[in-house]
N, CA, C and O atoms as a GROMACS GRO file, in nm:
protein
  312
    1MET      N    1  -4.197   6.906   1.156
    1MET     CA    2  -4.058   6.888   1.253
    1MET      C    3  -3.925   6.845   1.176
    1MET      O    4  -3.925   6.784   1.070
    2SER      N    5  -3.822   6.881   1.239
    2SER     CA    6  -3.703   6.842   1.199
    2SER      C    7  -3.620   6.737   1.347
    2SER      O    8  -3.642   6.722   1.467
    3GLU      N    9  -3.533   6.692   1.260
    3GLU     CA   10  -3.481   6.570   1.350
    3GLU      C   11  -3.356   6.670   1.385
    3GLU      O   12  -3.290   6.748   1.317
    4SER      N   13  -3.355   6.628   1.534
    4SER     CA   14  -3.175   6.714   1.592
    4SER      C   15  -3.083   6.631   1.598
    4SER      O   16  -3.094   6.515   1.559
    5SER      N   17  -2.992   6.676   1.644
    5SER     CA   18  -2.875   6.608   1.609
    5SER      C   19  -2.832   6.438   1.697
    5SER      O   20  -2.757   6.345   1.668
    6ASN      N   21  -2.905   6.460   1.788
    6ASN     CA   22  -2.918   6.324   1.887
    6ASN      C   23  -3.030   6.256   1.821
    6ASN      O   24  -3.083   6.184   1.906
    7GLY      N   25  -3.092   6.247   1.705
    7GLY     CA   26  -3.177   6.166   1.658
    7GLY      C   27  -3.318   6.223   1.701
    7GLY      O   28  -3.402   6.230   1.612
    8SER      N   29  -3.346   6.257   1.803
    8SER     CA   30  -3.493   6.295   1.857
    8SER      C   31  -3.561   6.405   1.760
    8SER      O   32  -3.493   6.498   1.717
    9THR      N   33  -3.686   6.393   1.729
    9THR     CA   34  -3.773   6.496   1.650
    9THR      C   35  -3.806   6.615   1.748
    9THR      O   36  -3.857   6.617   1.860
   10GLU      N   37  -3.758   6.712   1.668
   10GLU     CA   38  -3.780   6.883   1.738
   10GLU      C   39  -3.851   6.957   1.699
   10GLU      O   40  -3.834   6.987   1.580
   11LEU      N   41  -3.947   7.016   1.760
   11LEU     CA   42  -4.060   7.125   1.697
   11LEU      C   43  -3.980   7.232   1.626
   11LEU      O   44  -3.876   7.294   1.648
   12GLY      N   45  -4.062   7.228   1.540
   12GLY     CA   46  -4.022   7.343   1.418
   12GLY      C   47  -4.040   7.469   1.517
   12GLY      O   48  -4.082   7.466   1.633
   13TYR      N   49  -3.991   7.596   1.432
   13TYR     CA   50  -4.005   7.734   1.514
   13TYR      C   51  -4.183   7.754   1.549
   13TYR      O   52  -4.222   7.756   1.666
   14GLU      N   53  -4.276   7.768   1.437
   14GLU     CA   54  -4.379   7.780   1.452
   14GLU      C   55  -4.486   7.706   1.599
   14GLU      O   56  -4.563   7.752   1.684
   15GLU      N   57  -4.434   7.581   1.564
   15GLU     CA   58  -4.515   7.499   1.688
   15GLU      C   59  -4.451   7.502   1.794
   15GLU      O   60  -4.512   7.444   1.884
   16ALA      N   61  -4.317   7.560   1.836
   16ALA     CA   62  -4.292   7.525   1.946
   16ALA      C   63  -4.347   7.681   1.993
   16ALA      O   64  -4.411   7.682   2.098
   17ARG      N   65  -4.328   7.804   1.930
   17ARG     CA   66  -4.434   7.915   1.957
   17ARG      C   67  -4.557   7.920   1.987
   17ARG      O   68  -4.613   7.986   2.075
   18ASP      N   69  -4.611   7.826   1.887
   18ASP     CA   70  -4.765   7.820   1.932
   18ASP      C   71  -4.788   7.727   2.054
   18ASP      O   72  -4.891   7.738   2.121
   19GLN      N   73  -4.704   7.646   2.079
   19GLN     CA   74  -4.708   7.578   2.217
   19GLN      C   75  -4.681   7.660   2.331
   19GLN      O   76  -4.751   7.643   2.431
   20LEU      N   77  -4.575   7.763   2.333
   20LEU     CA   78  -4.542   7.828   2.404
   20LEU      C   79  -4.636   7.948   2.436
   20LEU      O   80  -4.606   8.013   2.536
   21VAL      N   81  -4.712   7.976   2.387
   21VAL     CA   82  -4.802   8.061   2.358
   21VAL      C   83  -4.909   8.027   2.445
   21VAL      O   84  -4.943   8.098   2.540
   22ALA      N   85  -4.982   7.881   2.403
   22ALA     CA   86  -5.064   7.780   2.517
   22ALA      C   87  -5.036   7.778   2.638
   22ALA      O   88  -5.121   7.809   2.722
   23VAL      N   89  -4.884   7.732   2.677
   23VAL     CA   90  -4.863   7.744   2.829
   23VAL      C   91  -4.905   7.888   2.863
   23VAL      O   92  -5.008   7.911   2.926
   24VAL      N   93  -4.812   7.996   2.814
   24VAL     CA   94  -4.839   8.115   2.867
   24VAL      C   95  -4.982   8.116   2.936
   24VAL      O   96  -4.996   8.101   3.057
   25ARG      N   97  -5.118   8.143   2.819
   25ARG     CA   98  -5.207   8.131   2.834
   25ARG      C   99  -5.280   8.074   3.003
   25ARG      O  100  -5.357   8.111   3.092
   26GLU      N  101  -5.182   7.951   2.960
   26GLU     CA  102  -5.264   7.865   3.092
   26GLU      C  103  -5.211   7.894   3.198
   26GLU      O  104  -5.283   7.870   3.295
   27LEU      N  105  -5.090   7.946   3.225
   27LEU     CA  106  -5.036   7.994   3.347
   27LEU      C  107  -5.073   8.145   3.389
   27LEU      O  108  -5.048   8.201   3.496
   28GLU      N  109  -5.138   8.192   3.279
   28GLU     CA  110  -5.208   8.341   3.337
   28GLU      C  111  -5.348   8.320   3.392
   28GLU      O  112  -5.409   8.382   3.479
   29ALA      N  113  -5.383   8.217   3.320
   29ALA     CA  114  -5.566   8.193   3.344
   29ALA      C  115  -5.562   8.129   3.515
   29ALA      O  116  -5.660   8.150   3.587
   30GLY      N  117  -5.455   8.059   3.560
   30GLY     CA  118  -5.428   8.073   3.696
   30GLY      C  119  -5.520   7.912   3.741
   30GLY      O  120  -5.554   7.837   3.650
   31GLY      N  121  -5.543   7.884   3.858
   31GLY     CA  122  -5.642   7.767   3.891
   31GLY      C  123  -5.549   7.680   3.903
   31GLY      O  124  -5.589   7.582   3.967
   32LEU      N  125  -5.403   7.670   3.859
   32LEU     CA  126  -5.336   7.521   3.865
   32LEU      C  127  -5.255   7.502   4.017
   32LEU      O  128  -5.222   7.599   4.087
   33SER      N  129  -5.240   7.415   4.039
   33SER     CA  130  -5.116   7.355   4.133
   33SER      C  131  -5.042   7.430   4.141
   33SER      O  132  -5.051   7.532   4.073
   34LEU      N  133  -4.928   7.407   4.236
   34LEU     CA  134  -4.817   7.455   4.244
   34LEU      C  135  -4.716   7.356   4.159
   34LEU      O  136  -4.619   7.402   4.099
   35GLU      N  137  -4.749   7.217   4.161
   35GLU     CA  138  -4.669   7.137   4.101
   35GLU      C  139  -4.670   7.165   3.939
   35GLU      O  140  -4.577   7.182   3.861
   36GLN      N  141  -4.846   7.162   3.916
   36GLN     CA  142  -4.884   7.182   3.780
   36GLN      C  143  -4.796   7.351   3.709
   36GLN      O  144  -4.722   7.366   3.611
   37SER      N  145  -4.829   7.416   3.775
   37SER     CA  146  -4.761   7.545   3.742
   37SER      C  147  -4.586   7.547   3.674
   37SER      O  148  -4.529   7.584   3.572
   38LEU      N  149  -4.550   7.477   3.814
   38LEU     CA  150  -4.396   7.460   3.777
   38LEU      C  151  -4.348   7.362   3.654
   38LEU      O  152  -4.247   7.376   3.585
   39ALA      N  153  -4.444   7.263   3.645
   39ALA     CA  154  -4.431   7.147   3.534
   39ALA      C  155  -4.420   7.259   3.371
   39ALA      O  156  -4.337   7.263   3.280
   40LEU      N  157  -4.571   7.350   3.403
   40LEU     CA  158  -4.559   7.434   3.300
   40LEU      C  159  -4.468   7.514   3.274
   40LEU      O  160  -4.417   7.528   3.163
   41TRP      N  161  -4.437   7.579   3.387
   41TRP     CA  162  -4.286   7.674   3.356
   41TRP      C  163  -4.182   7.608   3.276
   41TRP      O  164  -4.122   7.634   3.172
   42GLU      N  165  -4.183   7.524   3.352
   42GLU     CA  166  -4.041   7.450   3.263
   42GLU      C  167  -4.060   7.394   3.128
   42GLU      O  168  -3.967   7.376   3.050
   43LYS      N  169  -4.196   7.365   3.101
   43LYS     CA  170  -4.206   7.357   2.968
   43LYS      C  171  -4.206   7.458   2.882
   43LYS      O  172  -4.188   7.428   2.764
   44GLY      N  173  -4.222   7.569   2.910
   44GLY     CA  174  -4.220   7.726   2.894
   44GLY      C  175  -4.077   7.749   2.848
   44GLY      O  176  -4.045   7.784   2.735
   45GLU      N  177  -3.985   7.724   2.963
   45GLU     CA  178  -3.853   7.757   2.979
   45GLU      C  179  -3.802   7.684   2.852
   45GLU      O  180  -3.728   7.746   2.776
   46THR      N  181  -3.843   7.537   2.821
   46THR     CA  182  -3.762   7.461   2.706
   46THR      C  183  -3.838   7.514   2.594
   46THR      O  184  -3.756   7.586   2.538
   47LEU      N  185  -3.936   7.521   2.534
   47LEU     CA  186  -4.028   7.575   2.479
   47LEU      C  187  -3.927   7.740   2.405
   47LEU      O  188  -3.907   7.774   2.289
   48ALA      N  189  -3.891   7.793   2.516
   48ALA     CA  190  -3.861   7.943   2.459
   48ALA      C  191  -3.702   7.885   2.420
   48ALA      O  192  -3.660   7.895   2.305
   49LYS      N  193  -3.661   7.856   2.472
   49LYS     CA  194  -3.483   7.798   2.416
   49LYS      C  195  -3.514   7.751   2.335
   49LYS      O  196  -3.415   7.763   2.262
   50LEU      N  197  -3.613   7.677   2.259
   50LEU     CA  198  -3.614   7.582   2.168
   50LEU      C  199  -3.634   7.693   2.040
   50LEU      O  200  -3.587   7.669   1.929
   51CYS      N  201  -3.709   7.819   2.072
   51CYS     CA  202  -3.773   7.904   1.963
   51CYS      C  203  -3.616   8.016   1.979
   51CYS      O  204  -3.588   8.068   1.871
   52GLU      N  205  -3.535   8.047   2.075
   52GLU     CA  206  -3.421   8.114   2.079
   52GLU      C  207  -3.330   8.037   1.968
   52GLU      O  208  -3.292   8.095   1.866
   53ARG      N  209  -3.301   7.908   1.996
   53ARG     CA  210  -3.214   7.823   1.885
   53ARG      C  211  -3.286   7.849   1.715
   53ARG      O  212  -3.221   7.898   1.623
   54HIS      N  213  -3.377   7.820   1.708
   54HIS     CA  214  -3.425   7.868   1.584
   54HIS      C  215  -3.405   8.027   1.540
   54HIS      O  216  -3.357   8.055   1.431
   55LEU      N  217  -3.435   8.099   1.609
   55LEU     CA  218  -3.427   8.220   1.531
   55LEU      C  219  -3.283   8.258   1.539
   55LEU      O  220  -3.262   8.355   1.466
   56ASP      N  221  -3.181   8.221   1.599
   56ASP     CA  222  -3.008   8.235   1.608
   56ASP      C  223  -3.012   8.172   1.468
   56ASP      O  224  -3.002   8.257   1.380
   57GLY      N  225  -3.023   8.048   1.424
   57GLY     CA  226  -3.011   7.964   1.324
   57GLY      C  227  -3.060   8.053   1.211
   57GLY      O  228  -2.987   8.057   1.112
   58ALA      N  229  -3.201   8.144   1.209
   58ALA     CA  230  -3.246   8.191   1.071
   58ALA      C  231  -3.150   8.356   1.095
   58ALA      O  232  -3.161   8.446   1.012
   59ARG      N  233  -3.096   8.365   1.172
   59ARG     CA  234  -3.012   8.509   1.195
   59ARG      C  235  -2.860   8.470   1.138
   59ARG      O  236  -2.799   8.547   1.065
   60GLU      N  237  -2.814   8.358   1.173
   60GLU     CA  238  -2.706   8.293   1.134
   60GLU      C  239  -2.731   8.288   0.934
   60GLU      O  240  -2.642   8.330   0.860
   61ARG      N  241  -2.833   8.246   0.893
   61ARG     CA  242  -2.839   8.213   0.772
   61ARG      C  243  -2.844   8.331   0.716
   61ARG      O  244  -2.795   8.332   0.603
   62ILE      N  245  -2.890   8.445   0.758
   62ILE     CA  246  -2.926   8.561   0.694
   62ILE      C  247  -2.794   8.641   0.677
   62ILE      O  248  -2.752   8.710   0.584
   63GLU      N  249  -2.749   8.612   0.782
   63GLU     CA  250  -2.600   8.704   0.813
   63GLU      C  251  -2.501   8.614   0.700
   63GLU      O  252  -2.408   8.673   0.645
   64ALA      N  253  -2.515   8.542   0.684
   64ALA     CA  254  -2.439   8.435   0.587
   64ALA      C  255  -2.458   8.482   0.446
   64ALA      O  256  -2.363   8.504   0.370
   65ALA      N  257  -2.570   8.497   0.418
   65ALA     CA  258  -2.633   8.558   0.289
   65ALA      C  259  -2.609   8.658   0.243
   65ALA      O  260  -2.574   8.670   0.125
   66LEU      N  261  -2.625   8.774   0.340
   66LEU     CA  262  -2.582   8.875   0.315
   66LEU      C  263  -2.421   8.954   0.292
   66LEU      O  264  -2.383   9.066   0.261
   67ALA      N  265  -2.353   8.815   0.330
   67ALA     CA  266  -2.221   8.833   0.362
   67ALA      C  267  -2.132   8.795   0.194
   67ALA      O  268  -2.040   8.845   0.129
   68SER      N  269  -2.251   8.647   0.181
   68SER     CA  270  -2.203   8.644   0.020
   68SER      C  271  -2.209   8.753  -0.044
   68SER      O  272  -2.107   8.805  -0.090
   69VAL      N  273  -2.364   8.819  -0.062
   69VAL     CA  274  -2.391   8.906  -0.158
   69VAL      C  275  -2.300   9.027  -0.166
   69VAL      O  276  -2.264   9.082  -0.270
   70GLU      N  277  -2.271   9.057  -0.053
   70GLU     CA  278  -2.126   9.174  -0.007
   70GLU      C  279  -2.021   9.150  -0.102
   70GLU      O  280  -1.985   9.233  -0.185
   71GLU      N  281  -1.964   9.012  -0.085
   71GLU     CA  282  -1.858   8.961  -0.166
   71GLU      C  283  -1.891   9.000  -0.318
   71GLU      O  284  -1.847   9.088  -0.392
   72ASP      N  285  -1.990   8.895  -0.335
   72ASP     CA  286  -2.013   8.911  -0.515
   72ASP      C  287  -2.019   9.070  -0.567
   72ASP      O  288  -1.981   9.118  -0.673
   73ALA      N  289  -2.072   9.121  -0.467
   73ALA     CA  290  -2.109   9.291  -0.495
   73ALA      C  291  -1.921   9.322  -0.532
   73ALA      O  292  -1.886   9.358  -0.644
   74GLU      N  293  -1.819   9.299  -0.417
   74GLU     CA  294  -1.709   9.364  -0.409
   74GLU      C  295  -1.654   9.282  -0.540
   74GLU      O  296  -1.607   9.355  -0.627
   75GLU      N  297  -1.652   9.158  -0.562
   75GLU     CA  298  -1.593   9.085  -0.680
   75GLU      C  299  -1.663   9.167  -0.787
   75GLU      O  300  -1.586   9.244  -0.845
   76ASP      N  301  -1.759   9.169  -0.818
   76ASP     CA  302  -1.818   9.268  -0.929
   76ASP      C  303  -1.755   9.385  -0.955
   76ASP      O  304  -1.730   9.407  -1.074
   77ALA      N  305  -1.717   9.478  -0.862
   77ALA     CA  306  -1.671   9.614  -0.864
   77ALA      C  307  -1.505   9.602  -0.923
   77ALA      O  308  -1.453   9.702  -0.973
   78GLN      N  309  -1.462   9.528  -0.916
   78GLN     CA  310  -1.321   9.497  -0.938
   78GLN      C  311  -1.266   9.495  -1.067
   78GLN      O  312  -1.147   9.469  -1.083
   0.00000   0.00000   0.00000
């Protein structure tokens, strides 16, 4: 787990993904009350957004690394 900017502990991508999978399985299994289903749905939405943030961060890091490599290649070509 990593620490977020507000000081609270945030799940890593793999942990959030695994919990999201568990939420989906539980919802698909059925047999829950409406309140239980809604609570799980909300938890799933939160986990999905967290996964999205992790993926966006990874994408930004990859794009920055690629841009750096391209800049180095251009400098070497000159």
